[in-house]
C-alpha positions in Angstrom: -29.0 36.9 -2.8 -25.6 37.0 -4.5 -24.3 34.1 -2.4 -27.3 32.0 -3.4 -26.6 32.7 -7.1 -23.0 31.7 -6.7 -23.9 28.5 -4.9 -26.4 27.7 -7.7 -23.7 28.2 -10.3 -21.4 25.9 -8.5 -24.0 23.2 -8.2 -24.6 20.8 -5.3 -21.9 19.8 -2.9 -20.1 16.6 -3.9 -21.5 13.5 -2.2 -18.9 11.9 0.0 -20.4 8.5 -0.4 -19.9 8.8 -4.1 -16.2 9.6 -3.5 -15.8 6.5 -1.3 -17.5 4.4 -3.9 -15.1 5.7 -6.6 -12.1 5.0 -4.5 -13.2 1.5 -3.6 -13.7 0.8 -7.3 -10.3 2.4 -8.0 -8.4 0.3 -5.5 -9.9 -2.9 -7.0 -9.4 -1.9 -10.6 -5.9 -0.5 -10.3 -4.8 -3.5 -8.3 -6.3 -5.9 -10.9 -5.5 -4.2 -14.1 -3.0 -1.4 -13.4 -3.2 2.4 -13.8 -2.8 2.7 -17.6 -5.3 0.0 -18.4 -8.0 1.5 -16.1 -10.0 4.4 -17.6 -12.4 6.8 -15.9 -15.3 5.2 -17.8 -14.5 1.8 -16.2 -14.1 3.4 -12.8 -17.5 5.1 -12.8 -19.2 2.1 -14.2 -17.8 -0.1 -11.5 -18.7 2.4 -8.8 -22.2 2.7 -10.5 -22.1 6.5 -10.5 -22.5 9.1 -13.3 -19.3 10.0 -15.1 -19.6 13.6 -14.3 -19.5 12.9 -10.6 -15.8 11.7 -11.0 -14.7 15.3 -11.7 -16.7 16.6 -8.8 -14.3 14.8 -6.5 -11.0 14.5 -8.5 -9.3 17.1 -10.7 -7.8 14.4 -12.9 -7.1 10.7 -13.1 -3.7 11.5 -11.6 -5.3 13.1 -8.6 -7.5 10.0 -8.3 -4.5 7.7 -8.5 -2.9 9.5 -5.6 -6.1 9.2 -3.5 -6.3 5.5 -4.4 -2.7 5.0 -3.0 -3.7 6.8 0.2 -6.8 4.6 0.7 -4.9 1.4 -0.1 -2.2 2.3 2.5 -4.8 3.4 5.1 -6.7 0.1 4.7 -3.7 -1.9 5.9 -1.7 0.3 8.2 -4.0 0.0 11.2 -3.8 -3.7 11.3 -0.1 -3.6 10.7 0.5 -1.1 13.5 -1.6 -3.1 15.9 0.4 -6.2 15.2 3.9 -4.7 15.3 3.2 -2.8 18.5 1.6 -5.8 20.3 3.7 -6.1 23.4 2.3 -9.6 24.2 4.7 -11.0 21.6 8.4 -10.5 21.2 9.2 -8.0 18.5 10.8 -10.5 16.1 7.8 -12.8 16.5 5.5 -9.9 15.5 7.6 -9.3 12.4 7.7 -12.9 11.4 3.9 -13.2 12.0 3.3 -10.3 9.7 5.2 -11.8 6.8 3.8 -15.3 7.4 0.2 -13.9 7.3 1.0 -12.0 4.1 2.4 -15.2 2.5 -0.7 -17.1 3.4 -2.8 -14.4 1.8 -0.9 -14.3 -1.4 -1.0 -18.1 -1.6 -4.8 -18.1 -1.1 -5.1 -15.5 -3.9 -3.2 -17.5 -6.4 -0.1 -15.2 -6.3 -1.9 -12.5 -8.2 -1.7 -8.7 -8.0 1.0 -8.4 -5.3 1.3 -5.0 -3.6 -0.5 -2.1 -5.3 2.1 0.4 -4.1 4.9 -1.7 -5.6 2.9 -2.1 -8.8 2.3 1.6 -9.2 5.9 2.3 -8.4 6.9 0.4 -11.4 4.2 1.6 -13.7 3.6 5.3 -12.8 6.3 6.7 -10.6 8.5 7.8 -13.5 5.6 9.7 -15.0 3.7 11.3 -12.1 5.3 13.3 -9.4 2.0 13.5 -7.5 1.6 9.7 -7.3 5.4 9.2 -6.8 5.4 11.5 -3.8 2.4 9.7 -2.2 4.1 6.3 -2.7 7.3 7.6 -1.2 5.5 9.0 1.9 3.7 5.7 2.6 6.7 3.5 2.0 8.6 5.6 4.6 5.7 5.2 7.1 5.6 1.5 6.5 9.4 1.2 7.0 9.1 3.2 10.2 6.8 0.6 11.7 9.4 -2.1 10.9 12.1 0.2 12.3 10.5 0.5 15.7 10.0 -3.2 15.9 13.7 -3.9 14.9 15.0 -1.3 17.4 13.0 -2.9 20.2 14.5 -6.3 19.3 18.0 -4.8 19.3 17.4 -3.2 22.7 16.5 -6.6 24.1 19.4 -8.4 22.5 17.2 -10.4 20.2 19.0 -9.0 17.2 22.8 -9.0 17.4 23.7 -6.8 14.4 24.8 -3.3 15.0 23.5 -2.0 11.7 21.1 0.9 12.3 17.4 -0.1 12.6 16.4 2.5 9.9 18.8 0.9 7.5 17.6 -2.7 8.3 14.0 -1.6 8.0 14.5 -0.1 4.6 16.4 -3.1 3.4 13.7 -5.5 4.5 10.9 -3.5 2.9 12.8 -3.2 -0.4 13.6 -6.9 -0.4 10.0 -7.8 0.4 8.8 -5.7 -2.6 11.3 -7.4 -4.8 10.2 -10.8 -3.6 6.6 -10.0 -4.5 7.6 -9.2 -8.1 9.3 -12.6 -8.3 6.3 -14.3 -6.8 4.0 -12.9 -9.5 6.4 -13.8 -12.3 6.9 -17.4 -11.0 3.4 -17.9 -9.5 5.0 -19.4 -6.5 5.6 -18.5 -2.8 9.2 -19.7 -3.0 10.6 -16.1 -3.3 8.7 -15.1 -0.2 9.9 -18.0 1.8 13.5 -17.4 0.7 13.0 -13.8 1.8 11.9 -14.9 5.3 14.7 -17.4 5.6 17.4 -14.8 4.8 15.9 -12.1 6.9 15.2 -14.0 10.0 18.1 -16.4 9.9 20.8 -13.9 8.9 19.8 -10.2 8.6 17.9 -10.1 11.9 19.8 -12.9 13.6 
């Protein structure tokens, strides 16, 4: 009897579909408008769920922001891993293919939005340890996929430089994120092509 009363006080269990709807709305809104400009009211209206349901799933907007970062990274990492571990292509071809595909996507999108993780790094990382730690974790995982591909290319002699693969991977990811910022400022894919020229003609030559 006591357990039933306790359950009644706590209310119904949160609906996981509602959580997914909120996160999908969050990825879209934070990518389009940024963290500060996106309020809980706008999130629940976009997800078409009651406002109270937001706090059934997330302790705060900051907690929600961290979850959005996790979802955004998870949406892309599977496809990225499949491409960069595809042994039917040489490792450098896999890397070049990845960046070429991303450039085509940004061009088709009018050079808008860029990378949500990069955007939030600029906007929120100084103010939220929770979101910053999530971003750092995912950036490391992203760089690790580049690292494995680069190390494989070094082992086959396709890359002549003796610089460590982890250092090269971090440099390439950092440079890519910087190129995306310039792309948005200039509304041009020139910074992205300049990135690929330097990386594949010099850094990974």
